[in-house]
PDB file of N, CA, C and O in Angstrom, chain B, residues numbered from 101:
ATOM      1  N   MET B 101     -62.274 -30.113 130.841  1.00  0.00           N
ATOM      2  CA  MET B 101     -62.274 -30.799 129.522  1.00  0.00           C
ATOM      3  C   MET B 101     -62.272 -32.201 129.448  1.00  0.00           C
ATOM      4  O   MET B 101     -61.657 -32.814 130.322  1.00  0.00           O
ATOM      5  N   SER B 102     -62.834 -32.797 128.587  1.00  0.00           N
ATOM      6  CA  SER B 102     -63.051 -34.476 128.669  1.00  0.00           C
ATOM      7  C   SER B 102     -61.741 -34.894 127.843  1.00  0.00           C
ATOM      8  O   SER B 102     -61.230 -34.217 126.951  1.00  0.00           O
ATOM      9  N   LYS B 103     -61.387 -35.887 128.215  1.00  0.00           N
ATOM     10  CA  LYS B 103     -60.189 -36.484 127.278  1.00  0.00           C
ATOM     11  C   LYS B 103     -60.443 -36.766 125.954  1.00  0.00           C
ATOM     12  O   LYS B 103     -61.589 -37.007 125.574  1.00  0.00           O
ATOM     13  N   VAL B 104     -59.485 -36.761 125.202  1.00  0.00           N
ATOM     14  CA  VAL B 104     -59.533 -36.932 123.747  1.00  0.00           C
ATOM     15  C   VAL B 104     -58.750 -38.290 123.193  1.00  0.00           C
ATOM     16  O   VAL B 104     -57.627 -38.444 123.673  1.00  0.00           O
ATOM     17  N   TYR B 105     -59.079 -39.024 122.499  1.00  0.00           N
ATOM     18  CA  TYR B 105     -58.252 -40.074 121.947  1.00  0.00           C
ATOM     19  C   TYR B 105     -58.195 -40.043 120.485  1.00  0.00           C
ATOM     20  O   TYR B 105     -59.016 -39.341 119.894  1.00  0.00           O
ATOM     21  N   LEU B 106     -57.330 -40.716 119.831  1.00  0.00           N
ATOM     22  CA  LEU B 106     -56.936 -40.896 118.718  1.00  0.00           C
ATOM     23  C   LEU B 106     -56.894 -42.252 118.284  1.00  0.00           C
ATOM     24  O   LEU B 106     -56.181 -43.094 118.832  1.00  0.00           O
ATOM     25  N   PHE B 107     -57.684 -42.500 117.256  1.00  0.00           N
ATOM     26  CA  PHE B 107     -57.782 -43.929 116.759  1.00  0.00           C
ATOM     27  C   PHE B 107     -57.108 -43.967 115.219  1.00  0.00           C
ATOM     28  O   PHE B 107     -57.378 -43.099 114.388  1.00  0.00           O
ATOM     29  N   MET B 108     -56.306 -44.951 114.980  1.00  0.00           N
ATOM     30  CA  MET B 108     -55.793 -44.841 113.727  1.00  0.00           C
ATOM     31  C   MET B 108     -55.827 -46.420 113.327  1.00  0.00           C
ATOM     32  O   MET B 108     -55.692 -47.378 114.089  1.00  0.00           O
ATOM     33  N   LYS B 109     -56.064 -46.426 111.784  1.00  0.00           N
ATOM     34  CA  LYS B 109     -55.890 -47.769 111.204  1.00  0.00           C
ATOM     35  C   LYS B 109     -55.127 -47.948 109.964  1.00  0.00           C
ATOM     36  O   LYS B 109     -55.343 -47.158 109.045  1.00  0.00           O
ATOM     37  N   PHE B 110     -54.229 -48.918 109.813  1.00  0.00           N
ATOM     38  CA  PHE B 110     -53.655 -49.008 108.520  1.00  0.00           C
ATOM     39  C   PHE B 110     -53.285 -50.397 108.292  1.00  0.00           C
ATOM     40  O   PHE B 110     -53.645 -51.226 109.129  1.00  0.00           O
ATOM     41  N   ASP B 111     -52.602 -50.773 107.255  1.00  0.00           N
ATOM     42  CA  ASP B 111     -52.049 -52.080 106.828  1.00  0.00           C
ATOM     43  C   ASP B 111     -50.584 -51.896 106.766  1.00  0.00           C
ATOM     44  O   ASP B 111     -50.092 -50.825 106.411  1.00  0.00           O
ATOM     45  N   VAL B 112     -49.896 -52.899 107.098  1.00  0.00           N
ATOM     46  CA  VAL B 112     -48.411 -52.925 106.952  1.00  0.00           C
ATOM     47  C   VAL B 112     -47.890 -54.039 106.232  1.00  0.00           C
ATOM     48  O   VAL B 112     -48.428 -55.135 106.387  1.00  0.00           O
ATOM     49  N   ALA B 113     -46.836 -53.900 105.403  1.00  0.00           N
ATOM     50  CA  ALA B 113     -46.387 -55.087 104.781  1.00  0.00           C
ATOM     51  C   ALA B 113     -45.737 -56.229 105.554  1.00  0.00           C
ATOM     52  O   ALA B 113     -45.719 -57.363 105.075  1.00  0.00           O
ATOM     53  N   ASP B 114     -45.206 -55.950 106.736  1.00  0.00           N
ATOM     54  CA  ASP B 114     -44.633 -56.845 107.755  1.00  0.00           C
ATOM     55  C   ASP B 114     -44.803 -56.313 109.096  1.00  0.00           C
ATOM     56  O   ASP B 114     -44.133 -55.343 109.450  1.00  0.00           O
ATOM     57  N   PHE B 115     -45.774 -56.951 109.996  1.00  0.00           N
ATOM     58  CA  PHE B 115     -45.909 -56.400 111.396  1.00  0.00           C
ATOM     59  C   PHE B 115     -44.670 -56.226 112.024  1.00  0.00           C
ATOM     60  O   PHE B 115     -44.399 -55.121 112.493  1.00  0.00           O
ATOM     61  N   ALA B 116     -43.674 -57.396 112.120  1.00  0.00           N
ATOM     62  CA  ALA B 116     -42.430 -57.327 112.894  1.00  0.00           C
ATOM     63  C   ALA B 116     -41.565 -56.175 112.524  1.00  0.00           C
ATOM     64  O   ALA B 116     -41.047 -55.489 113.404  1.00  0.00           O
ATOM     65  N   LYS B 117     -41.366 -55.907 111.113  1.00  0.00           N
ATOM     66  CA  LYS B 117     -40.736 -54.413 110.851  1.00  0.00           C
ATOM     67  C   LYS B 117     -41.226 -53.385 111.179  1.00  0.00           C
ATOM     68  O   LYS B 117     -40.508 -52.511 111.665  1.00  0.00           O
ATOM     69  N   TRP B 118     -42.695 -53.174 110.997  1.00  0.00           N
ATOM     70  CA  TRP B 118     -43.309 -52.110 111.482  1.00  0.00           C
ATOM     71  C   TRP B 118     -43.396 -51.759 112.739  1.00  0.00           C
ATOM     72  O   TRP B 118     -43.556 -50.571 113.019  1.00  0.00           O
ATOM     73  N   LYS B 119     -43.300 -52.789 113.782  1.00  0.00           N
ATOM     74  CA  LYS B 119     -43.433 -52.576 115.239  1.00  0.00           C
ATOM     75  C   LYS B 119     -41.942 -52.136 115.677  1.00  0.00           C
ATOM     76  O   LYS B 119     -41.700 -51.268 116.515  1.00  0.00           O
ATOM     77  N   ALA B 120     -41.086 -52.809 115.035  1.00  0.00           N
ATOM     78  CA  ALA B 120     -39.785 -52.293 115.446  1.00  0.00           C
ATOM     79  C   ALA B 120     -39.453 -50.779 115.447  1.00  0.00           C
ATOM     80  O   ALA B 120     -38.943 -50.183 116.397  1.00  0.00           O
ATOM     81  N   VAL B 121     -39.865 -50.148 114.071  1.00  0.00           N
ATOM     82  CA  VAL B 121     -39.945 -48.807 113.859  1.00  0.00           C
ATOM     83  C   VAL B 121     -40.812 -48.088 114.772  1.00  0.00           C
ATOM     84  O   VAL B 121     -40.461 -46.991 115.206  1.00  0.00           O
ATOM     85  N   TYR B 122     -41.838 -48.579 115.074  1.00  0.00           N
ATOM     86  CA  TYR B 122     -42.917 -47.974 115.876  1.00  0.00           C
ATOM     87  C   TYR B 122     -42.407 -47.760 117.350  1.00  0.00           C
ATOM     88  O   TYR B 122     -42.579 -46.709 117.966  1.00  0.00           O
ATOM     89  N   ASP B 123     -41.722 -48.938 117.881  1.00  0.00           N
ATOM     90  CA  ASP B 123     -41.119 -48.816 119.326  1.00  0.00           C
ATOM     91  C   ASP B 123     -40.114 -47.959 119.371  1.00  0.00           C
ATOM     92  O   ASP B 123     -39.837 -47.409 120.437  1.00  0.00           O
ATOM     93  N   ASP B 124     -39.388 -47.703 118.192  1.00  0.00           N
ATOM     94  CA  ASP B 124     -38.168 -46.708 118.137  1.00  0.00           C
ATOM     95  C   ASP B 124     -38.565 -45.182 118.293  1.00  0.00           C
ATOM     96  O   ASP B 124     -37.875 -44.302 118.807  1.00  0.00           O
ATOM     97  N   HIS B 125     -39.906 -45.051 117.701  1.00  0.00           N
ATOM     98  CA  HIS B 125     -40.286 -43.587 117.551  1.00  0.00           C
ATOM     99  C   HIS B 125     -41.325 -43.150 118.694  1.00  0.00           C
ATOM    100  O   HIS B 125     -42.090 -42.193 118.576  1.00  0.00           O
ATOM    101  N   ILE B 126     -41.249 -43.917 119.722  1.00  0.00           N
ATOM    102  CA  ILE B 126     -42.014 -43.376 121.175  1.00  0.00           C
ATOM    103  C   ILE B 126     -41.611 -41.936 121.566  1.00  0.00           C
ATOM    104  O   ILE B 126     -42.481 -41.083 121.741  1.00  0.00           O
ATOM    105  N   PRO B 127     -40.251 -41.652 121.710  1.00  0.00           N
ATOM    106  CA  PRO B 127     -40.214 -40.407 122.191  1.00  0.00           C
ATOM    107  C   PRO B 127     -40.708 -39.154 121.318  1.00  0.00           C
ATOM    108  O   PRO B 127     -41.100 -38.098 121.814  1.00  0.00           O
ATOM    109  N   ILE B 128     -40.636 -39.410 120.026  1.00  0.00           N
ATOM    110  CA  ILE B 128     -41.338 -38.336 119.006  1.00  0.00           C
ATOM    111  C   ILE B 128     -42.642 -38.256 119.262  1.00  0.00           C
ATOM    112  O   ILE B 128     -43.168 -37.154 119.417  1.00  0.00           O
ATOM    113  N   ARG B 129     -43.426 -39.538 119.352  1.00  0.00           N
ATOM    114  CA  ARG B 129     -45.071 -39.425 119.752  1.00  0.00           C
ATOM    115  C   ARG B 129     -45.207 -38.696 121.060  1.00  0.00           C
ATOM    116  O   ARG B 129     -46.226 -38.021 121.205  1.00  0.00           O
ATOM    117  N   GLN B 130     -44.334 -38.735 122.023  1.00  0.00           N
ATOM    118  CA  GLN B 130     -44.649 -38.345 123.291  1.00  0.00           C
ATOM    119  C   GLN B 130     -44.461 -36.701 123.343  1.00  0.00           C
ATOM    120  O   GLN B 130     -45.115 -35.906 124.018  1.00  0.00           O
ATOM    121  N   GLN B 131     -43.405 -36.437 122.457  1.00  0.00           N
ATOM    122  CA  GLN B 131     -43.183 -35.037 122.045  1.00  0.00           C
ATOM    123  C   GLN B 131     -44.194 -34.345 121.545  1.00  0.00           C
ATOM    124  O   GLN B 131     -44.457 -33.228 121.992  1.00  0.00           O
ATOM    125  N   PHE B 132     -44.839 -34.856 120.640  1.00  0.00           N
ATOM    126  CA  PHE B 132     -46.075 -34.416 120.089  1.00  0.00           C
ATOM    127  C   PHE B 132     -47.439 -34.605 120.818  1.00  0.00           C
ATOM    128  O   PHE B 132     -48.495 -34.294 120.267  1.00  0.00           O
ATOM    129  N   GLY B 133     -47.378 -35.169 122.181  1.00  0.00           N
ATOM    130  CA  GLY B 133     -48.704 -35.255 122.799  1.00  0.00           C
ATOM    131  C   GLY B 133     -49.326 -36.361 122.757  1.00  0.00           C
ATOM    132  O   GLY B 133     -50.511 -36.296 123.083  1.00  0.00           O
ATOM    133  N   LEU B 134     -48.840 -37.566 122.404  1.00  0.00           N
ATOM    134  CA  LEU B 134     -49.510 -38.722 122.233  1.00  0.00           C
ATOM    135  C   LEU B 134     -49.109 -39.705 123.350  1.00  0.00           C
ATOM    136  O   LEU B 134     -47.908 -39.880 123.553  1.00  0.00           O
ATOM    137  N   LYS B 135     -49.895 -40.266 123.983  1.00  0.00           N
ATOM    138  CA  LYS B 135     -49.670 -41.257 124.976  1.00  0.00           C
ATOM    139  C   LYS B 135     -50.219 -42.750 124.368  1.00  0.00           C
ATOM    140  O   LYS B 135     -51.424 -42.870 124.145  1.00  0.00           O
ATOM    141  N   ASP B 136     -49.397 -43.752 124.140  1.00  0.00           N
ATOM    142  CA  ASP B 136     -49.635 -44.889 123.675  1.00  0.00           C
ATOM    143  C   ASP B 136     -50.711 -45.648 124.822  1.00  0.00           C
ATOM    144  O   ASP B 136     -50.606 -45.564 126.046  1.00  0.00           O
ATOM    145  N   LEU B 137     -51.691 -46.353 124.110  1.00  0.00           N
ATOM    146  CA  LEU B 137     -52.494 -47.081 124.929  1.00  0.00           C
ATOM    147  C   LEU B 137     -52.456 -48.476 124.408  1.00  0.00           C
ATOM    148  O   LEU B 137     -51.960 -49.422 125.020  1.00  0.00           O
ATOM    149  N   TYR B 138     -53.148 -48.550 122.961  1.00  0.00           N
ATOM    150  CA  TYR B 138     -53.197 -49.891 122.551  1.00  0.00           C
ATOM    151  C   TYR B 138     -52.487 -50.071 121.199  1.00  0.00           C
ATOM    152  O   TYR B 138     -52.551 -49.138 120.400  1.00  0.00           O
ATOM    153  N   VAL B 139     -51.866 -51.105 120.897  1.00  0.00           N
ATOM    154  CA  VAL B 139     -51.623 -51.793 119.559  1.00  0.00           C
ATOM    155  C   VAL B 139     -52.428 -52.959 119.205  1.00  0.00           C
ATOM    156  O   VAL B 139     -52.287 -53.978 119.880  1.00  0.00           O
ATOM    157  N   LEU B 140     -53.158 -52.941 118.343  1.00  0.00           N
ATOM    158  CA  LEU B 140     -54.231 -54.229 118.134  1.00  0.00           C
ATOM    159  C   LEU B 140     -54.034 -54.729 116.625  1.00  0.00           C
ATOM    160  O   LEU B 140     -53.865 -53.933 115.701  1.00  0.00           O
ATOM    161  N   ARG B 141     -54.067 -55.923 116.482  1.00  0.00           N
ATOM    162  CA  ARG B 141     -53.913 -56.404 114.889  1.00  0.00           C
ATOM    163  C   ARG B 141     -55.222 -57.168 115.098  1.00  0.00           C
ATOM    164  O   ARG B 141     -55.693 -57.578 116.159  1.00  0.00           O
ATOM    165  N   ASN B 142     -55.815 -57.293 113.581  1.00  0.00           N
ATOM    166  CA  ASN B 142     -57.023 -57.867 113.085  1.00  0.00           C
ATOM    167  C   ASN B 142     -56.760 -59.385 113.149  1.00  0.00           C
ATOM    168  O   ASN B 142     -55.797 -59.792 112.499  1.00  0.00           O
ATOM    169  N   ILE B 143     -57.433 -60.203 113.792  1.00  0.00           N
ATOM    170  CA  ILE B 143     -57.462 -61.547 113.888  1.00  0.00           C
ATOM    171  C   ILE B 143     -57.241 -62.374 112.641  1.00  0.00           C
ATOM    172  O   ILE B 143     -56.511 -63.364 112.583  1.00  0.00           O
ATOM    173  N   GLU B 144     -57.958 -61.857 111.637  1.00  0.00           N
ATOM    174  CA  GLU B 144     -57.882 -62.648 110.273  1.00  0.00           C
ATOM    175  C   GLU B 144     -56.578 -62.097 109.437  1.00  0.00           C
ATOM    176  O   GLU B 144     -55.908 -62.809 108.689  1.00  0.00           O
ATOM    177  N   ASN B 145     -56.364 -60.867 109.663  1.00  0.00           N
ATOM    178  CA  ASN B 145     -55.224 -60.361 108.863  1.00  0.00           C
ATOM    179  C   ASN B 145     -54.231 -59.637 109.781  1.00  0.00           C
ATOM    180  O   ASN B 145     -54.374 -58.463 110.122  1.00  0.00           O
ATOM    181  N   GLN B 146     -53.200 -60.438 110.158  1.00  0.00           N
ATOM    182  CA  GLN B 146     -52.227 -59.812 111.183  1.00  0.00           C
ATOM    183  C   GLN B 146     -51.451 -58.618 110.643  1.00  0.00           C
ATOM    184  O   GLN B 146     -50.653 -58.103 111.427  1.00  0.00           O
ATOM    185  N   ASN B 147     -51.554 -58.152 109.543  1.00  0.00           N
ATOM    186  CA  ASN B 147     -50.891 -56.998 109.153  1.00  0.00           C
ATOM    187  C   ASN B 147     -51.666 -55.863 108.871  1.00  0.00           C
ATOM    188  O   ASN B 147     -51.255 -55.018 108.076  1.00  0.00           O
ATOM    189  N   SER B 148     -52.761 -55.757 109.449  1.00  0.00           N
ATOM    190  CA  SER B 148     -53.874 -54.844 109.742  1.00  0.00           C
ATOM    191  C   SER B 148     -53.848 -54.331 111.009  1.00  0.00           C
ATOM    192  O   SER B 148     -54.281 -55.010 111.940  1.00  0.00           O
ATOM    193  N   VAL B 149     -53.327 -53.039 111.215  1.00  0.00           N
ATOM    194  CA  VAL B 149     -53.011 -52.491 112.620  1.00  0.00           C
ATOM    195  C   VAL B 149     -54.053 -51.393 113.088  1.00  0.00           C
ATOM    196  O   VAL B 149     -54.466 -50.591 112.251  1.00  0.00           O
ATOM    197  N   THR B 150     -54.415 -51.344 114.174  1.00  0.00           N
ATOM    198  CA  THR B 150     -55.392 -50.382 114.954  1.00  0.00           C
ATOM    199  C   THR B 150     -54.510 -49.910 116.039  1.00  0.00           C
ATOM    200  O   THR B 150     -53.776 -50.696 116.639  1.00  0.00           O
ATOM    201  N   LEU B 151     -54.566 -48.505 116.339  1.00  0.00           N
ATOM    202  CA  LEU B 151     -53.625 -48.063 117.327  1.00  0.00           C
ATOM    203  C   LEU B 151     -54.607 -46.903 118.120  1.00  0.00           C
ATOM    204  O   LEU B 151     -55.147 -45.960 117.542  1.00  0.00           O
ATOM    205  N   PHE B 152     -54.693 -47.165 119.403  1.00  0.00           N
ATOM    206  CA  PHE B 152     -55.347 -45.804 120.105  1.00  0.00           C
ATOM    207  C   PHE B 152     -54.364 -45.402 121.049  1.00  0.00           C
ATOM    208  O   PHE B 152     -53.602 -46.157 121.653  1.00  0.00           O
ATOM    209  N   PHE B 153     -54.438 -43.985 121.149  1.00  0.00           N
ATOM    210  CA  PHE B 153     -53.574 -42.844 121.866  1.00  0.00           C
ATOM    211  C   PHE B 153     -54.579 -42.105 122.600  1.00  0.00           C
ATOM    212  O   PHE B 153     -55.693 -41.856 122.138  1.00  0.00           O
ATOM    213  N   GLU B 154     -54.125 -41.712 123.896  1.00  0.00           N
ATOM    214  CA  GLU B 154     -54.533 -40.521 124.358  1.00  0.00           C
ATOM    215  C   GLU B 154     -54.005 -39.336 123.934  1.00  0.00           C
ATOM    216  O   GLU B 154     -52.814 -39.346 123.622  1.00  0.00           O
ATOM    217  N   VAL B 155     -54.703 -38.182 123.842  1.00  0.00           N
ATOM    218  CA  VAL B 155     -54.152 -36.956 123.231  1.00  0.00           C
ATOM    219  C   VAL B 155     -54.055 -36.044 124.318  1.00  0.00           C
ATOM    220  O   VAL B 155     -55.077 -35.626 124.862  1.00  0.00           O
ATOM    221  N   GLU B 156     -52.730 -35.639 124.746  1.00  0.00           N
ATOM    222  CA  GLU B 156     -52.458 -34.607 125.583  1.00  0.00           C
ATOM    223  C   GLU B 156     -52.510 -33.392 125.300  1.00  0.00           C
ATOM    224  O   GLU B 156     -52.868 -32.541 126.115  1.00  0.00           O
ATOM    225  N   ASP B 157     -52.083 -33.086 123.842  1.00  0.00           N
ATOM    226  CA  ASP B 157     -52.508 -31.733 123.276  1.00  0.00           C
ATOM    227  C   ASP B 157     -52.848 -31.744 121.812  1.00  0.00           C
ATOM    228  O   ASP B 157     -51.948 -32.013 121.016  1.00  0.00           O
ATOM    229  N   LEU B 158     -54.038 -31.481 121.386  1.00  0.00           N
ATOM    230  CA  LEU B 158     -54.729 -31.705 120.296  1.00  0.00           C
ATOM    231  C   LEU B 158     -53.924 -30.990 119.130  1.00  0.00           C
ATOM    232  O   LEU B 158     -53.543 -31.641 118.157  1.00  0.00           O
ATOM    233  N   GLU B 159     -53.690 -29.715 119.248  1.00  0.00           N
ATOM    234  CA  GLU B 159     -53.089 -29.066 118.065  1.00  0.00           C
ATOM    235  C   GLU B 159     -51.647 -29.677 117.899  1.00  0.00           C
ATOM    236  O   GLU B 159     -51.224 -29.642 116.743  1.00  0.00           O
ATOM    237  N   LYS B 160     -50.783 -30.252 118.885  1.00  0.00           N
ATOM    238  CA  LYS B 160     -49.617 -30.804 118.595  1.00  0.00           C
ATOM    239  C   LYS B 160     -49.837 -31.815 117.721  1.00  0.00           C
ATOM    240  O   LYS B 160     -49.201 -31.820 116.667  1.00  0.00           O
ATOM    241  N   VAL B 161     -50.727 -32.790 117.993  1.00  0.00           N
ATOM    242  CA  VAL B 161     -51.036 -34.048 117.456  1.00  0.00           C
ATOM    243  C   VAL B 161     -51.571 -33.696 115.910  1.00  0.00           C
ATOM    244  O   VAL B 161     -51.190 -34.287 114.900  1.00  0.00           O
ATOM    245  N   LYS B 162     -52.366 -32.798 115.943  1.00  0.00           N
ATOM    246  CA  LYS B 162     -52.503 -32.457 114.385  1.00  0.00           C
ATOM    247  C   LYS B 162     -51.606 -32.097 113.682  1.00  0.00           C
ATOM    248  O   LYS B 162     -51.634 -32.352 112.478  1.00  0.00           O
ATOM    249  N   LEU B 163     -50.543 -31.388 114.273  1.00  0.00           N
ATOM    250  CA  LEU B 163     -49.319 -30.971 113.471  1.00  0.00           C
ATOM    251  C   LEU B 163     -48.588 -32.302 113.138  1.00  0.00           C
ATOM    252  O   LEU B 163     -48.128 -32.446 112.005  1.00  0.00           O
ATOM    253  N   PHE B 164     -48.474 -33.163 113.959  1.00  0.00           N
ATOM    254  CA  PHE B 164     -47.809 -34.499 113.766  1.00  0.00           C
ATOM    255  C   PHE B 164     -48.368 -35.301 112.674  1.00  0.00           C
ATOM    256  O   PHE B 164     -47.592 -35.750 111.830  1.00  0.00           O
ATOM    257  N   LEU B 165     -49.754 -35.556 112.584  1.00  0.00           N
ATOM    258  CA  LEU B 165     -50.378 -36.185 111.598  1.00  0.00           C
ATOM    259  C   LEU B 165     -50.109 -35.549 110.250  1.00  0.00           C
ATOM    260  O   LEU B 165     -49.985 -36.302 109.284  1.00  0.00           O
ATOM    261  N   ALA B 166     -50.000 -34.165 110.078  1.00  0.00           N
ATOM    262  CA  ALA B 166     -49.727 -33.784 108.994  1.00  0.00           C
ATOM    263  C   ALA B 166     -48.193 -33.458 108.466  1.00  0.00           C
ATOM    264  O   ALA B 166     -47.857 -32.828 107.463  1.00  0.00           O
ATOM    265  N   SER B 167     -47.363 -34.104 109.486  1.00  0.00           N
ATOM    266  CA  SER B 167     -45.842 -33.860 109.276  1.00  0.00           C
ATOM    267  C   SER B 167     -45.201 -34.920 108.377  1.00  0.00           C
ATOM    268  O   SER B 167     -45.564 -36.081 108.192  1.00  0.00           O
ATOM    269  N   ASP B 168     -44.145 -34.241 107.851  1.00  0.00           N
ATOM    270  CA  ASP B 168     -43.146 -35.129 106.900  1.00  0.00           C
ATOM    271  C   ASP B 168     -42.535 -36.224 107.859  1.00  0.00           C
ATOM    272  O   ASP B 168     -42.173 -37.296 107.375  1.00  0.00           O
ATOM    273  N   GLU B 169     -42.409 -35.963 109.259  1.00  0.00           N
ATOM    274  CA  GLU B 169     -41.867 -36.925 110.151  1.00  0.00           C
ATOM    275  C   GLU B 169     -42.473 -37.969 110.205  1.00  0.00           C
ATOM    276  O   GLU B 169     -41.782 -38.987 110.234  1.00  0.00           O
ATOM    277  N   LEU B 170     -44.142 -38.134 110.240  1.00  0.00           N
ATOM    278  CA  LEU B 170     -44.895 -39.264 110.140  1.00  0.00           C
ATOM    279  C   LEU B 170     -44.918 -39.758 109.014  1.00  0.00           C
ATOM    280  O   LEU B 170     -44.873 -40.988 109.036  1.00  0.00           O
ATOM    281  N   ARG B 171     -44.985 -39.164 107.723  1.00  0.00           N
ATOM    282  CA  ARG B 171     -45.045 -39.767 106.482  1.00  0.00           C
ATOM    283  C   ARG B 171     -43.619 -40.482 106.218  1.00  0.00           C
ATOM    284  O   ARG B 171     -43.652 -41.557 105.620  1.00  0.00           O
ATOM    285  N   ASN B 172     -42.285 -39.925 106.649  1.00  0.00           N
ATOM    286  CA  ASN B 172     -41.260 -40.561 106.688  1.00  0.00           C
ATOM    287  C   ASN B 172     -41.104 -42.085 107.496  1.00  0.00           C
ATOM    288  O   ASN B 172     -40.472 -43.069 107.110  1.00  0.00           O
ATOM    289  N   LYS B 173     -41.823 -41.932 108.618  1.00  0.00           N
ATOM    290  CA  LYS B 173     -41.718 -43.122 109.450  1.00  0.00           C
ATOM    291  C   LYS B 173     -42.835 -44.257 108.935  1.00  0.00           C
ATOM    292  O   LYS B 173     -42.600 -45.436 109.198  1.00  0.00           O
ATOM    293  N   GLU B 174     -43.860 -43.958 108.316  1.00  0.00           N
ATOM    294  CA  GLU B 174     -44.810 -44.840 107.705  1.00  0.00           C
ATOM    295  C   GLU B 174     -44.113 -45.359 106.571  1.00  0.00           C
ATOM    296  O   GLU B 174     -44.197 -46.576 106.406  1.00  0.00           O
ATOM    297  N   LYS B 175     -43.452 -44.703 105.767  1.00  0.00           N
ATOM    298  CA  LYS B 175     -42.646 -45.412 104.635  1.00  0.00           C
ATOM    299  C   LYS B 175     -41.532 -46.140 104.978  1.00  0.00           C
ATOM    300  O   LYS B 175     -41.270 -47.144 104.316  1.00  0.00           O
ATOM    301  N   GLU B 176     -40.825 -45.809 105.903  1.00  0.00           N
ATOM    302  CA  GLU B 176     -39.690 -46.663 106.586  1.00  0.00           C
ATOM    303  C   GLU B 176     -40.207 -47.822 106.975  1.00  0.00           C
ATOM    304  O   GLU B 176     -39.631 -48.867 106.672  1.00  0.00           O
ATOM    305  N   SER B 177     -41.550 -47.828 107.818  1.00  0.00           N
ATOM    306  CA  SER B 177     -42.021 -49.037 108.634  1.00  0.00           C
ATOM    307  C   SER B 177     -42.798 -49.994 107.654  1.00  0.00           C
ATOM    308  O   SER B 177     -43.312 -51.035 108.063  1.00  0.00           O
ATOM    309  N   GLY B 178     -42.847 -49.654 106.544  1.00  0.00           N
ATOM    310  CA  GLY B 178     -43.821 -50.438 105.622  1.00  0.00           C
ATOM    311  C   GLY B 178     -45.318 -50.384 105.935  1.00  0.00           C
ATOM    312  O   GLY B 178     -45.970 -51.415 106.099  1.00  0.00           O
ATOM    313  N   VAL B 179     -45.853 -49.147 106.014  1.00  0.00           N
ATOM    314  CA  VAL B 179     -47.322 -48.748 105.935  1.00  0.00           C
ATOM    315  C   VAL B 179     -47.615 -48.808 104.595  1.00  0.00           C
ATOM    316  O   VAL B 179     -46.899 -48.238 103.772  1.00  0.00           O
ATOM    317  N   MET B 180     -48.678 -49.493 104.258  1.00  0.00           N
ATOM    318  CA  MET B 180     -49.160 -49.594 102.965  1.00  0.00           C
ATOM    319  C   MET B 180     -50.574 -48.659 102.751  1.00  0.00           C
ATOM    320  O   MET B 180     -51.573 -48.785 103.458  1.00  0.00           O
ATOM    321  N   GLY B 181     -50.472 -47.928 101.896  1.00  0.00           N
ATOM    322  CA  GLY B 181     -51.571 -46.896 101.619  1.00  0.00           C
ATOM    323  C   GLY B 181     -51.796 -45.877 102.590  1.00  0.00           C
ATOM    324  O   GLY B 181     -50.880 -45.579 103.356  1.00  0.00           O
ATOM    325  N   LYS B 182     -52.908 -45.304 102.654  1.00  0.00           N
ATOM    326  CA  LYS B 182     -53.000 -44.197 103.604  1.00  0.00           C
ATOM    327  C   LYS B 182     -53.804 -44.613 104.943  1.00  0.00           C
ATOM    328  O   LYS B 182     -54.841 -45.275 104.985  1.00  0.00           O
ATOM    329  N   SER B 183     -53.071 -44.061 106.042  1.00  0.00           N
ATOM    330  CA  SER B 183     -53.580 -44.328 107.373  1.00  0.00           C
ATOM    331  C   SER B 183     -54.998 -43.538 107.471  1.00  0.00           C
ATOM    332  O   SER B 183     -55.159 -42.465 106.889  1.00  0.00           O
ATOM    333  N   THR B 184     -55.978 -44.131 108.224  1.00  0.00           N
ATOM    334  CA  THR B 184     -57.126 -43.530 108.600  1.00  0.00           C
ATOM    335  C   THR B 184     -57.121 -43.225 109.822  1.00  0.00           C
ATOM    336  O   THR B 184     -56.779 -44.107 110.610  1.00  0.00           O
ATOM    337  N   PHE B 185     -57.502 -41.869 110.350  1.00  0.00           N
ATOM    338  CA  PHE B 185     -57.648 -41.561 111.885  1.00  0.00           C
ATOM    339  C   PHE B 185     -58.842 -40.876 111.999  1.00  0.00           C
ATOM    340  O   PHE B 185     -59.502 -40.390 111.081  1.00  0.00           O
ATOM    341  N   GLU B 186     -59.158 -40.864 113.583  1.00  0.00           N
ATOM    342  CA  GLU B 186     -60.212 -39.885 113.869  1.00  0.00           C
ATOM    343  C   GLU B 186     -59.970 -39.774 115.474  1.00  0.00           C
ATOM    344  O   GLU B 186     -59.428 -40.639 116.163  1.00  0.00           O
ATOM    345  N   PHE B 187     -60.429 -38.666 115.874  1.00  0.00           N
ATOM    346  CA  PHE B 187     -60.311 -38.116 117.350  1.00  0.00           C
ATOM    347  C   PHE B 187     -61.606 -38.401 117.635  1.00  0.00           C
ATOM    348  O   PHE B 187     -62.571 -38.232 116.888  1.00  0.00           O
ATOM    349  N   LEU B 188     -61.596 -39.027 119.214  1.00  0.00           N
ATOM    350  CA  LEU B 188     -62.873 -39.392 119.945  1.00  0.00           C
ATOM    351  C   LEU B 188     -62.693 -38.843 121.259  1.00  0.00           C
ATOM    352  O   LEU B 188     -61.628 -38.549 121.801  1.00  0.00           O
ATOM    353  N   LYS B 189     -64.015 -38.724 121.767  1.00  0.00           N
ATOM    354  CA  LYS B 189     -63.961 -38.319 123.193  1.00  0.00           C
ATOM    355  C   LYS B 189     -65.382 -38.770 123.967  1.00  0.00           C
ATOM    356  O   LYS B 189     -65.539 -38.525 125.163  1.00  0.00           O
TER     357      LYS B 189
END
């Protein structure tokens, strides 16, 4: 089976605040089968964030993306609006 990746994009109110919450959440992402690859910021808008992950378990990741756990962390960290994501291979 070829590798699967997750691409996510969203805006945050304050990158430093978001990044602190994101870093504390690593064990939960790993528990759901995500391996962090890249955290990127838009050159012109430093609060526009793009993430790339390697997906170890697609079904677990889908559960995570639909979870209250993720929604609560997005709210806590200052994610603005709705995140967009797609799976790639």
